[in-house]
PDB file of N, CA, C and O in Angstrom:
ATOM      1  N   MET A   1      -9.727 -18.957  10.958  1.00  0.00           N
ATOM      2  CA  MET A   1      -9.618 -17.626  10.376  1.00  0.00           C
ATOM      3  C   MET A   1      -8.220 -17.056  10.590  1.00  0.00           C
ATOM      4  O   MET A   1      -7.655 -16.447   9.681  1.00  0.00           O
ATOM      5  N   LYS A   2      -7.654 -17.247  11.788  1.00  0.00           N
ATOM      6  CA  LYS A   2      -6.324 -16.723  12.081  1.00  0.00           C
ATOM      7  C   LYS A   2      -5.298 -17.252  11.080  1.00  0.00           C
ATOM      8  O   LYS A   2      -4.451 -16.499  10.601  1.00  0.00           O
ATOM      9  N   LYS A   3      -5.374 -18.560  10.762  1.00  0.00           N
ATOM     10  CA  LYS A   3      -4.419 -19.155   9.829  1.00  0.00           C
ATOM     11  C   LYS A   3      -4.482 -18.485   8.470  1.00  0.00           C
ATOM     12  O   LYS A   3      -3.446 -18.193   7.874  1.00  0.00           O
ATOM     13  N   SER A   4      -5.697 -18.238   7.968  1.00  0.00           N
ATOM     14  CA  SER A   4      -5.825 -17.630   6.645  1.00  0.00           C
ATOM     15  C   SER A   4      -5.315 -16.196   6.649  1.00  0.00           C
ATOM     16  O   SER A   4      -4.716 -15.754   5.669  1.00  0.00           O
ATOM     17  N   LEU A   5      -5.544 -15.459   7.739  1.00  0.00           N
ATOM     18  CA  LEU A   5      -5.039 -14.091   7.815  1.00  0.00           C
ATOM     19  C   LEU A   5      -3.515 -14.082   7.853  1.00  0.00           C
ATOM     20  O   LEU A   5      -2.883 -13.241   7.213  1.00  0.00           O
ATOM     21  N   ILE A   6      -2.924 -15.008   8.597  1.00  0.00           N
ATOM     22  CA  ILE A   6      -1.464 -15.082   8.658  1.00  0.00           C
ATOM     23  C   ILE A   6      -0.905 -15.503   7.308  1.00  0.00           C
ATOM     24  O   ILE A   6       0.122 -14.984   6.871  1.00  0.00           O
ATOM     25  N   GLY A   7      -1.570 -16.433   6.650  1.00  0.00           N
ATOM     26  CA  GLY A   7      -1.130 -16.853   5.322  1.00  0.00           C
ATOM     27  C   GLY A   7      -1.137 -15.699   4.336  1.00  0.00           C
ATOM     28  O   GLY A   7      -0.199 -15.537   3.556  1.00  0.00           O
ATOM     29  N   LYS A   8      -2.182 -14.908   4.369  1.00  0.00           N
ATOM     30  CA  LYS A   8      -2.260 -13.734   3.480  1.00  0.00           C
ATOM     31  C   LYS A   8      -1.173 -12.725   3.821  1.00  0.00           C
ATOM     32  O   LYS A   8      -0.555 -12.148   2.926  1.00  0.00           O
ATOM     33  N   GLN A   9      -0.935 -12.509   5.131  1.00  0.00           N
ATOM     34  CA  GLN A   9       0.098 -11.569   5.547  1.00  0.00           C
ATOM     35  C   GLN A   9       1.480 -12.061   5.114  1.00  0.00           C
ATOM     36  O   GLN A   9       2.298 -11.277   4.635  1.00  0.00           O
ATOM     37  N   THR A  10       1.735 -13.343   5.281  1.00  0.00           N
ATOM     38  CA  THR A  10       3.021 -13.909   4.876  1.00  0.00           C
ATOM     39  C   THR A  10       3.209 -13.758   3.375  1.00  0.00           C
ATOM     40  O   THR A  10       4.295 -13.396   2.922  1.00  0.00           O
ATOM     41  N   TYR A  11       2.174 -14.028   2.604  1.00  0.00           N
ATOM     42  CA  TYR A  11       2.254 -13.864   1.152  1.00  0.00           C
ATOM     43  C   TYR A  11       2.587 -12.423   0.784  1.00  0.00           C
ATOM     44  O   TYR A  11       3.475 -12.172  -0.031  1.00  0.00           O
ATOM     45  N   ARG A  12       1.866 -11.475   1.391  1.00  0.00           N
ATOM     46  CA  ARG A  12       2.105 -10.048   1.085  1.00  0.00           C
ATOM     47  C   ARG A  12       3.502  -9.611   1.523  1.00  0.00           C
ATOM     48  O   ARG A  12       4.160  -8.835   0.831  1.00  0.00           O
ATOM     49  N   ALA A  13       3.953 -10.116   2.681  1.00  0.00           N
ATOM     50  CA  ALA A  13       5.255  -9.698   3.209  1.00  0.00           C
ATOM     51  C   ALA A  13       6.398 -10.119   2.296  1.00  0.00           C
ATOM     52  O   ALA A  13       7.393  -9.404   2.178  1.00  0.00           O
ATOM     53  N   PHE A  14       6.266 -11.267   1.652  1.00  0.00           N
ATOM     54  CA  PHE A  14       7.354 -11.782   0.821  1.00  0.00           C
ATOM     55  C   PHE A  14       7.133 -11.538  -0.670  1.00  0.00           C
ATOM     56  O   PHE A  14       7.972 -11.915  -1.488  1.00  0.00           O
ATOM     57  N   LEU A  15       6.026 -10.920  -1.027  1.00  0.00           N
ATOM     58  CA  LEU A  15       5.645 -10.763  -2.431  1.00  0.00           C
ATOM     59  C   LEU A  15       6.743 -10.127  -3.274  1.00  0.00           C
ATOM     60  O   LEU A  15       7.024 -10.608  -4.372  1.00  0.00           O
ATOM     61  N   ASN A  16       7.360  -9.077  -2.797  1.00  0.00           N
ATOM     62  CA  ASN A  16       8.373  -8.368  -3.584  1.00  0.00           C
ATOM     63  C   ASN A  16       9.785  -8.526  -3.023  1.00  0.00           C
ATOM     64  O   ASN A  16      10.688  -7.775  -3.392  1.00  0.00           O
ATOM     65  N   ALA A  17       9.975  -9.500  -2.135  1.00  0.00           N
ATOM     66  CA  ALA A  17      11.301  -9.715  -1.551  1.00  0.00           C
ATOM     67  C   ALA A  17      12.259 -10.236  -2.624  1.00  0.00           C
ATOM     68  O   ALA A  17      11.889 -11.071  -3.449  1.00  0.00           O
ATOM     69  N   GLU A  18      13.470  -9.740  -2.600  1.00  0.00           N
ATOM     70  CA  GLU A  18      14.458 -10.055  -3.639  1.00  0.00           C
ATOM     71  C   GLU A  18      14.738 -11.551  -3.758  1.00  0.00           C
ATOM     72  O   GLU A  18      14.836 -12.066  -4.872  1.00  0.00           O
ATOM     73  N   HIS A  19      14.869 -12.252  -2.647  1.00  0.00           N
ATOM     74  CA  HIS A  19      15.253 -13.660  -2.698  1.00  0.00           C
ATOM     75  C   HIS A  19      14.101 -14.617  -2.407  1.00  0.00           C
ATOM     76  O   HIS A  19      14.329 -15.808  -2.196  1.00  0.00           O
ATOM     77  N   ALA A  20      12.887 -14.120  -2.393  1.00  0.00           N
ATOM     78  CA  ALA A  20      11.722 -14.969  -2.117  1.00  0.00           C
ATOM     79  C   ALA A  20      11.359 -15.761  -3.368  1.00  0.00           C
ATOM     80  O   ALA A  20      11.557 -15.306  -4.495  1.00  0.00           O
ATOM     81  N   ASP A  21      10.822 -16.961  -3.139  1.00  0.00           N
ATOM     82  CA  ASP A  21      10.412 -17.782  -4.275  1.00  0.00           C
ATOM     83  C   ASP A  21       8.893 -17.950  -4.368  1.00  0.00           C
ATOM     84  O   ASP A  21       8.403 -18.686  -5.224  1.00  0.00           O
ATOM     85  N   GLY A  22       8.152 -17.272  -3.494  1.00  0.00           N
ATOM     86  CA  GLY A  22       6.699 -17.338  -3.536  1.00  0.00           C
ATOM     87  C   GLY A  22       6.092 -18.461  -2.712  1.00  0.00           C
ATOM     88  O   GLY A  22       4.870 -18.567  -2.609  1.00  0.00           O
ATOM     89  N   ASP A  23       6.938 -19.298  -2.126  1.00  0.00           N
ATOM     90  CA  ASP A  23       6.436 -20.436  -1.370  1.00  0.00           C
ATOM     91  C   ASP A  23       6.453 -20.225   0.140  1.00  0.00           C
ATOM     92  O   ASP A  23       6.202 -21.171   0.888  1.00  0.00           O
ATOM     93  N   GLU A  24       6.736 -19.034   0.602  1.00  0.00           N
ATOM     94  CA  GLU A  24       6.835 -18.791   2.043  1.00  0.00           C
ATOM     95  C   GLU A  24       5.517 -19.032   2.763  1.00  0.00           C
ATOM     96  O   GLU A  24       5.508 -19.624   3.842  1.00  0.00           O
ATOM     97  N   ALA A  25       4.419 -18.592   2.198  1.00  0.00           N
ATOM     98  CA  ALA A  25       3.110 -18.816   2.827  1.00  0.00           C
ATOM     99  C   ALA A  25       2.768 -20.301   2.837  1.00  0.00           C
ATOM    100  O   ALA A  25       2.198 -20.796   3.809  1.00  0.00           O
ATOM    101  N   LEU A  26       3.110 -21.018   1.769  1.00  0.00           N
ATOM    102  CA  LEU A  26       2.881 -22.458   1.715  1.00  0.00           C
ATOM    103  C   LEU A  26       3.741 -23.170   2.767  1.00  0.00           C
ATOM    104  O   LEU A  26       3.275 -24.096   3.431  1.00  0.00           O
ATOM    105  N   LEU A  27       4.983 -22.738   2.912  1.00  0.00           N
ATOM    106  CA  LEU A  27       5.862 -23.311   3.933  1.00  0.00           C
ATOM    107  C   LEU A  27       5.266 -23.112   5.323  1.00  0.00           C
ATOM    108  O   LEU A  27       5.219 -24.057   6.111  1.00  0.00           O
ATOM    109  N   ALA A  28       4.815 -21.911   5.634  1.00  0.00           N
ATOM    110  CA  ALA A  28       4.222 -21.633   6.940  1.00  0.00           C
ATOM    111  C   ALA A  28       3.000 -22.526   7.165  1.00  0.00           C
ATOM    112  O   ALA A  28       2.807 -23.048   8.263  1.00  0.00           O
ATOM    113  N   HIS A  29       2.191 -22.697   6.148  1.00  0.00           N
ATOM    114  CA  HIS A  29       1.008 -23.566   6.250  1.00  0.00           C
ATOM    115  C   HIS A  29       1.422 -25.010   6.550  1.00  0.00           C
ATOM    116  O   HIS A  29       0.837 -25.652   7.421  1.00  0.00           O
ATOM    117  N   LYS A  30       2.413 -25.514   5.843  1.00  0.00           N
ATOM    118  CA  LYS A  30       2.855 -26.898   6.037  1.00  0.00           C
ATOM    119  C   LYS A  30       3.516 -27.087   7.402  1.00  0.00           C
ATOM    120  O   LYS A  30       3.342 -28.132   8.030  1.00  0.00           O
ATOM    121  N   LEU A  31       4.268 -26.095   7.865  1.00  0.00           N
ATOM    122  CA  LEU A  31       4.927 -26.217   9.164  1.00  0.00           C
ATOM    123  C   LEU A  31       3.922 -26.345  10.301  1.00  0.00           C
ATOM    124  O   LEU A  31       4.220 -26.964  11.322  1.00  0.00           O
ATOM    125  N   ARG A  32       2.743 -25.773  10.137  1.00  0.00           N
ATOM    126  CA  ARG A  32       1.721 -25.858  11.189  1.00  0.00           C
ATOM    127  C   ARG A  32       1.182 -27.274  11.375  1.00  0.00           C
ATOM    128  O   ARG A  32       0.506 -27.546  12.367  1.00  0.00           O
ATOM    129  N   SER A  33       1.468 -28.177  10.443  1.00  0.00           N
ATOM    130  CA  SER A  33       0.944 -29.541  10.549  1.00  0.00           C
ATOM    131  C   SER A  33       1.980 -30.553  11.056  1.00  0.00           C
ATOM    132  O   SER A  33       1.668 -31.739  11.155  1.00  0.00           O
ATOM    133  N   VAL A  34       3.190 -30.119  11.376  1.00  0.00           N
ATOM    134  CA  VAL A  34       4.211 -31.052  11.870  1.00  0.00           C
ATOM    135  C   VAL A  34       4.177 -31.095  13.400  1.00  0.00           C
ATOM    136  O   VAL A  34       3.783 -30.118  14.037  1.00  0.00           O
ATOM    137  N   PRO A  35       4.586 -32.221  13.991  1.00  0.00           N
ATOM    138  CA  PRO A  35       4.532 -32.362  15.449  1.00  0.00           C
ATOM    139  C   PRO A  35       5.326 -31.300  16.218  1.00  0.00           C
ATOM    140  O   PRO A  35       4.974 -30.981  17.354  1.00  0.00           O
ATOM    141  N   ALA A  36       6.371 -30.756  15.631  1.00  0.00           N
ATOM    142  CA  ALA A  36       7.192 -29.763  16.330  1.00  0.00           C
ATOM    143  C   ALA A  36       6.492 -28.414  16.481  1.00  0.00           C
ATOM    144  O   ALA A  36       6.930 -27.576  17.269  1.00  0.00           O
ATOM    145  N   PHE A  37       5.411 -28.200  15.734  1.00  0.00           N
ATOM    146  CA  PHE A  37       4.683 -26.941  15.826  1.00  0.00           C
ATOM    147  C   PHE A  37       3.770 -26.954  17.042  1.00  0.00           C
ATOM    148  O   PHE A  37       3.112 -27.954  17.331  1.00  0.00           O
ATOM    149  N   GLY A  38       3.740 -25.844  17.740  1.00  0.00           N
ATOM    150  CA  GLY A  38       2.810 -25.686  18.853  1.00  0.00           C
ATOM    151  C   GLY A  38       2.023 -24.407  18.657  1.00  0.00           C
ATOM    152  O   GLY A  38       2.622 -23.341  18.515  1.00  0.00           O
ATOM    153  N   PRO A  39       0.696 -24.478  18.645  1.00  0.00           N
ATOM    154  CA  PRO A  39      -0.098 -23.272  18.419  1.00  0.00           C
ATOM    155  C   PRO A  39       0.180 -22.179  19.449  1.00  0.00           C
ATOM    156  O   PRO A  39      -0.039 -20.999  19.177  1.00  0.00           O
ATOM    157  N   GLU A  40       0.662 -22.570  20.632  1.00  0.00           N
ATOM    158  CA  GLU A  40       1.002 -21.568  21.640  1.00  0.00           C
ATOM    159  C   GLU A  40       2.256 -20.775  21.250  1.00  0.00           C
ATOM    160  O   GLU A  40       2.613 -19.800  21.913  1.00  0.00           O
ATOM    161  N   LEU A  41       2.914 -21.197  20.180  1.00  0.00           N
ATOM    162  CA  LEU A  41       4.126 -20.524  19.708  1.00  0.00           C
ATOM    163  C   LEU A  41       3.877 -19.758  18.411  1.00  0.00           C
ATOM    164  O   LEU A  41       4.821 -19.443  17.686  1.00  0.00           O
ATOM    165  N   ASP A  42       2.633 -19.461  18.120  1.00  0.00           N
ATOM    166  CA  ASP A  42       2.224 -18.784  16.890  1.00  0.00           C
ATOM    167  C   ASP A  42       1.646 -17.423  17.274  1.00  0.00           C
ATOM    168  O   ASP A  42       0.639 -17.354  17.978  1.00  0.00           O
ATOM    169  N   TYR A  43       2.270 -16.355  16.823  1.00  0.00           N
ATOM    170  CA  TYR A  43       1.867 -15.011  17.249  1.00  0.00           C
ATOM    171  C   TYR A  43       1.578 -14.118  16.051  1.00  0.00           C
ATOM    172  O   TYR A  43       2.177 -14.265  14.985  1.00  0.00           O
ATOM    173  N   VAL A  44       0.646 -13.188  16.249  1.00  0.00           N
ATOM    174  CA  VAL A  44       0.358 -12.176  15.235  1.00  0.00           C
ATOM    175  C   VAL A  44       0.462 -10.792  15.870  1.00  0.00           C
ATOM    176  O   VAL A  44       0.293 -10.627  17.078  1.00  0.00           O
ATOM    177  N   ALA A  45       0.738  -9.826  15.042  1.00  0.00           N
ATOM    178  CA  ALA A  45       0.698  -8.419  15.447  1.00  0.00           C
ATOM    179  C   ALA A  45      -0.496  -7.793  14.745  1.00  0.00           C
ATOM    180  O   ALA A  45      -0.712  -8.000  13.551  1.00  0.00           O
ATOM    181  N   GLU A  46      -1.256  -7.037  15.495  1.00  0.00           N
ATOM    182  CA  GLU A  46      -2.442  -6.387  14.935  1.00  0.00           C
ATOM    183  C   GLU A  46      -2.361  -4.882  15.149  1.00  0.00           C
ATOM    184  O   GLU A  46      -1.776  -4.407  16.122  1.00  0.00           O
ATOM    185  N   LEU A  47      -2.947  -4.156  14.238  1.00  0.00           N
ATOM    186  CA  LEU A  47      -3.075  -2.713  14.354  1.00  0.00           C
ATOM    187  C   LEU A  47      -4.487  -2.363  13.914  1.00  0.00           C
ATOM    188  O   LEU A  47      -4.875  -2.625  12.776  1.00  0.00           O
ATOM    189  N   ASN A  48      -5.244  -1.777  14.810  1.00  0.00           N
ATOM    190  CA  ASN A  48      -6.633  -1.411  14.515  1.00  0.00           C
ATOM    191  C   ASN A  48      -7.445  -2.599  14.009  1.00  0.00           C
ATOM    192  O   ASN A  48      -8.270  -2.449  13.108  1.00  0.00           O
ATOM    193  N   GLY A  49      -7.213  -3.791  14.590  1.00  0.00           N
ATOM    194  CA  GLY A  49      -7.961  -4.984  14.225  1.00  0.00           C
ATOM    195  C   GLY A  49      -7.500  -5.679  12.961  1.00  0.00           C
ATOM    196  O   GLY A  49      -8.104  -6.671  12.554  1.00  0.00           O
ATOM    197  N   GLU A  50      -6.450  -5.187  12.333  1.00  0.00           N
ATOM    198  CA  GLU A  50      -5.939  -5.796  11.105  1.00  0.00           C
ATOM    199  C   GLU A  50      -4.616  -6.495  11.398  1.00  0.00           C
ATOM    200  O   GLU A  50      -3.763  -5.939  12.089  1.00  0.00           O
ATOM    201  N   VAL A  51      -4.439  -7.709  10.880  1.00  0.00           N
ATOM    202  CA  VAL A  51      -3.183  -8.426  11.045  1.00  0.00           C
ATOM    203  C   VAL A  51      -2.126  -7.734  10.201  1.00  0.00           C
ATOM    204  O   VAL A  51      -2.290  -7.589   8.990  1.00  0.00           O
ATOM    205  N   ILE A  52      -1.038  -7.307  10.840  1.00  0.00           N
ATOM    206  CA  ILE A  52       0.033  -6.619  10.121  1.00  0.00           C
ATOM    207  C   ILE A  52       1.356  -7.377  10.208  1.00  0.00           C
ATOM    208  O   ILE A  52       2.346  -6.953   9.610  1.00  0.00           O
ATOM    209  N   GLY A  53       1.388  -8.480  10.936  1.00  0.00           N
ATOM    210  CA  GLY A  53       2.611  -9.254  11.036  1.00  0.00           C
ATOM    211  C   GLY A  53       2.364 -10.575  11.727  1.00  0.00           C
ATOM    212  O   GLY A  53       1.330 -10.786  12.361  1.00  0.00           O
ATOM    213  N   GLY A  54       3.320 -11.448  11.592  1.00  0.00           N
ATOM    214  CA  GLY A  54       3.212 -12.740  12.240  1.00  0.00           C
ATOM    215  C   GLY A  54       4.569 -13.396  12.389  1.00  0.00           C
ATOM    216  O   GLY A  54       5.489 -13.141  11.612  1.00  0.00           O
ATOM    217  N   ILE A  55       4.680 -14.248  13.402  1.00  0.00           N
ATOM    218  CA  ILE A  55       5.873 -15.051  13.608  1.00  0.00           C
ATOM    219  C   ILE A  55       5.426 -16.371  14.194  1.00  0.00           C
ATOM    220  O   ILE A  55       4.486 -16.429  14.987  1.00  0.00           O
ATOM    221  N   MET A  56       6.103 -17.422  13.801  1.00  0.00           N
ATOM    222  CA  MET A  56       5.803 -18.733  14.356  1.00  0.00           C
ATOM    223  C   MET A  56       7.099 -19.386  14.801  1.00  0.00           C
ATOM    224  O   MET A  56       8.157 -19.194  14.203  1.00  0.00           O
ATOM    225  N   TYR A  57       6.984 -20.156  15.861  1.00  0.00           N
ATOM    226  CA  TYR A  57       8.131 -20.865  16.402  1.00  0.00           C
ATOM    227  C   TYR A  57       7.888 -22.364  16.305  1.00  0.00           C
ATOM    228  O   TYR A  57       6.748 -22.828  16.356  1.00  0.00           O
ATOM    229  N   MET A  58       8.959 -23.100  16.167  1.00  0.00           N
ATOM    230  CA  MET A  58       8.909 -24.557  16.153  1.00  0.00           C
ATOM    231  C   MET A  58       9.840 -25.062  17.254  1.00  0.00           C
ATOM    232  O   MET A  58      10.833 -24.420  17.593  1.00  0.00           O
ATOM    233  N   ARG A  59       9.498 -26.213  17.795  1.00  0.00           N
ATOM    234  CA  ARG A  59      10.411 -26.856  18.742  1.00  0.00           C
ATOM    235  C   ARG A  59      11.509 -27.538  17.935  1.00  0.00           C
ATOM    236  O   ARG A  59      11.227 -28.232  16.958  1.00  0.00           O
ATOM    237  N   SER A  60      12.744 -27.342  18.338  1.00  0.00           N
ATOM    238  CA  SER A  60      13.856 -27.975  17.636  1.00  0.00           C
ATOM    239  C   SER A  60      14.934 -28.315  18.655  1.00  0.00           C
ATOM    240  O   SER A  60      14.794 -28.030  19.845  1.00  0.00           O
ATOM    241  N   LYS A  61      15.995 -28.920  18.179  1.00  0.00           N
ATOM    242  CA  LYS A  61      17.100 -29.202  19.080  1.00  0.00           C
ATOM    243  C   LYS A  61      18.411 -29.088  18.322  1.00  0.00           C
ATOM    244  O   LYS A  61      18.475 -29.291  17.109  1.00  0.00           O
ATOM    245  N   VAL A  62      19.438 -28.763  19.061  1.00  0.00           N
ATOM    246  CA  VAL A  62      20.786 -28.688  18.535  1.00  0.00           C
ATOM    247  C   VAL A  62      21.517 -29.916  19.065  1.00  0.00           C
ATOM    248  O   VAL A  62      21.470 -30.198  20.263  1.00  0.00           O
ATOM    249  N   VAL A  63      22.186 -30.640  18.189  1.00  0.00           N
ATOM    250  CA  VAL A  63      22.928 -31.834  18.576  1.00  0.00           C
ATOM    251  C   VAL A  63      24.395 -31.601  18.220  1.00  0.00           C
ATOM    252  O   VAL A  63      24.722 -31.230  17.093  1.00  0.00           O
ATOM    253  N   ASN A  64      25.266 -31.824  19.194  1.00  0.00           N
ATOM    254  CA  ASN A  64      26.689 -31.648  18.893  1.00  0.00           C
ATOM    255  C   ASN A  64      27.327 -32.981  18.510  1.00  0.00           C
ATOM    256  O   ASN A  64      26.675 -34.023  18.574  1.00  0.00           O
ATOM    257  N   ASP A  65      28.584 -32.950  18.116  1.00  0.00           N
ATOM    258  CA  ASP A  65      29.289 -34.148  17.662  1.00  0.00           C
ATOM    259  C   ASP A  65      29.463 -35.198  18.752  1.00  0.00           C
ATOM    260  O   ASP A  65      29.689 -36.369  18.449  1.00  0.00           O
ATOM    261  N   ASN A  66      29.362 -34.798  20.006  1.00  0.00           N
ATOM    262  CA  ASN A  66      29.519 -35.729  21.117  1.00  0.00           C
ATOM    263  C   ASN A  66      28.190 -36.337  21.563  1.00  0.00           C
ATOM    264  O   ASN A  66      28.156 -37.070  22.551  1.00  0.00           O
ATOM    265  N   GLY A  67      27.108 -36.049  20.863  1.00  0.00           N
ATOM    266  CA  GLY A  67      25.806 -36.595  21.202  1.00  0.00           C
ATOM    267  C   GLY A  67      25.011 -35.754  22.182  1.00  0.00           C
ATOM    268  O   GLY A  67      23.900 -36.131  22.555  1.00  0.00           O
ATOM    269  N   GLY A  68      25.556 -34.622  22.606  1.00  0.00           N
ATOM    270  CA  GLY A  68      24.804 -33.730  23.486  1.00  0.00           C
ATOM    271  C   GLY A  68      23.678 -33.053  22.732  1.00  0.00           C
ATOM    272  O   GLY A  68      23.818 -32.731  21.552  1.00  0.00           O
ATOM    273  N   GLU A  69      22.563 -32.836  23.410  1.00  0.00           N
ATOM    274  CA  GLU A  69      21.405 -32.201  22.790  1.00  0.00           C
ATOM    275  C   GLU A  69      20.893 -31.064  23.653  1.00  0.00           C
ATOM    276  O   GLU A  69      20.917 -31.143  24.881  1.00  0.00           O
ATOM    277  N   TRP A  70      20.429 -30.005  23.001  1.00  0.00           N
ATOM    278  CA  TRP A  70      19.796 -28.881  23.681  1.00  0.00           C
ATOM    279  C   TRP A  70      18.519 -28.544  22.935  1.00  0.00           C
ATOM    280  O   TRP A  70      18.535 -28.295  21.729  1.00  0.00           O
ATOM    281  N   GLU A  71      17.418 -28.538  23.662  1.00  0.00           N
ATOM    282  CA  GLU A  71      16.161 -28.111  23.053  1.00  0.00           C
ATOM    283  C   GLU A  71      16.192 -26.605  22.904  1.00  0.00           C
ATOM    284  O   GLU A  71      16.663 -25.885  23.785  1.00  0.00           O
ATOM    285  N   THR A  72      15.682 -26.142  21.775  1.00  0.00           N
ATOM    286  CA  THR A  72      15.702 -24.721  21.490  1.00  0.00           C
ATOM    287  C   THR A  72      14.546 -24.370  20.547  1.00  0.00           C
ATOM    288  O   THR A  72      14.171 -25.190  19.710  1.00  0.00           O
ATOM    289  N   PRO A  73      13.990 -23.191  20.667  1.00  0.00           N
ATOM    290  CA  PRO A  73      12.981 -22.796  19.685  1.00  0.00           C
ATOM    291  C   PRO A  73      13.645 -22.310  18.396  1.00  0.00           C
ATOM    292  O   PRO A  73      14.754 -21.775  18.417  1.00  0.00           O
ATOM    293  N   MET A  74      12.961 -22.502  17.300  1.00  0.00           N
ATOM    294  CA  MET A  74      13.407 -22.010  16.003  1.00  0.00           C
ATOM    295  C   MET A  74      12.258 -21.155  15.487  1.00  0.00           C
ATOM    296  O   MET A  74      11.097 -21.518  15.676  1.00  0.00           O
ATOM    297  N   PHE A  75      12.545 -20.042  14.849  1.00  0.00           N
ATOM    298  CA  PHE A  75      11.429 -19.235  14.354  1.00  0.00           C
ATOM    299  C   PHE A  75      11.529 -18.997  12.875  1.00  0.00           C
ATOM    300  O   PHE A  75      12.597 -19.106  12.274  1.00  0.00           O
ATOM    301  N   GLY A  76      10.389 -18.667  12.298  1.00  0.00           N
ATOM    302  CA  GLY A  76      10.295 -18.305  10.902  1.00  0.00           C
ATOM    303  C   GLY A  76       9.170 -19.078  10.230  1.00  0.00           C
ATOM    304  O   GLY A  76       8.820 -20.172  10.673  1.00  0.00           O
ATOM    305  N   PRO A  77       8.623 -18.544   9.208  1.00  0.00           N
ATOM    306  CA  PRO A  77       8.934 -17.226   8.682  1.00  0.00           C
ATOM    307  C   PRO A  77       8.371 -16.103   9.563  1.00  0.00           C
ATOM    308  O   PRO A  77       7.390 -16.280  10.286  1.00  0.00           O
ATOM    309  N   VAL A  78       9.017 -14.967   9.473  1.00  0.00           N
ATOM    310  CA  VAL A  78       8.560 -13.743  10.111  1.00  0.00           C
ATOM    311  C   VAL A  78       8.019 -12.856   9.001  1.00  0.00           C
ATOM    312  O   VAL A  78       8.709 -12.626   8.008  1.00  0.00           O
ATOM    313  N   SER A  79       6.826 -12.364   9.145  1.00  0.00           N
ATOM    314  CA  SER A  79       6.255 -11.510   8.103  1.00  0.00           C
ATOM    315  C   SER A  79       5.652 -10.263   8.704  1.00  0.00           C
ATOM    316  O   SER A  79       4.894 -10.318   9.673  1.00  0.00           O
ATOM    317  N   VAL A  80       6.000  -9.148   8.114  1.00  0.00           N
ATOM    318  CA  VAL A  80       5.502  -7.848   8.582  1.00  0.00           C
ATOM    319  C   VAL A  80       5.080  -7.044   7.352  1.00  0.00           C
ATOM    320  O   VAL A  80       4.625  -5.908   7.483  1.00  0.00           O
TER     321      VAL A  80
END
């Protein structure tokens, strides 16, 4: 149920955005199925029992030209 509520919120949040292409909710859905996604990194904001926002984080890493790596979280989409 949480996934569908977040999907609806993401769709509504980007519905009238100037540079949105309508695929933001689909992207969020697909990102939840990749290994880098962790459900513990998926958050919603509620007001009076209604989902009014959401943010999800993915595990990622930054690699420099010398082969150094740093693990870092990446977030998005953010929908309010």
